[in-house]
N, C-alpha and C positions, 0 to 999 in steps of 0.2 A: 427935315433932313436928319437922317440917322447917322450917328457916329459910332464906329466900331471901337469898343473898349478893349476887348481881346477877341480872337476869332470865336464866333458863335454867340457873342454877347454884344449888344449895342444899346445906345441911349438915343432917344428922340423926344424932344419937348412935347410932341403930340401924342406920345404913348406913355402911360403910367407916370405922368408928370415929370418925364425925363429921367426916371430911375432906370438903371440898367436892366434889360430884359433879355430873355433867350430869343435869338434871331427867329423871325417868322411867327412869334407868339406875343402875347401880352403878359406872359408869366415873368414876374420879377425874379431876378437871380437871387435876391435876398430871401425870397419865400422858399426856394429850393434849398438854399444853404441852411436856413433855420430848420427845415424838416430833416435834412441829413444830420445836422448837429443834434437833433432830438432823438436820433436813432431810427427814424423811419427807413425801411428798406428801399433801395433804389427802385425795385420793381413796383412797389406800391406808389411811389411818387410818379413814376412813368405812367402808370395806369390812370392815376387820378388827374394828371395834367396833360395827358396825351403827349408825352415826351419820349425821347429815345436815349439810349445809353450815351451816345455822342453828345447830346445836349446836356446831360448831367455832367459829363466830362468838361464841357465848356464852362459850366458853373464852377467847377473845382479849379479850372485854370484861372477864372476870374478871382476866386478867393485867394489863390496863390499870388496873383498880381497885386491885389489889394494889400496883402500882408507885406509884400516887398516894398510898398509905397510908404509904409509907416516907419518913422524914426522915433524911438522912445529914448528919453533922457532920464537917467537916474537922478533923483533929487537929493 
């Protein structure tokens, strides 16, 4: 059973060990985030993983959602 994390990103225990992936693929959202953070152009990532601009945007929405979940406390 697949659970939607954010639109375009889902997690399913049977796919990628339950890690969030781009809907309709087995591409982990973390892989795409890592590549974007390393400076790889969106077009290169899309070509390498057969993704669309909208799927890259879903990964960025997922990153924003994750960042919003964190609460850091100053020590």
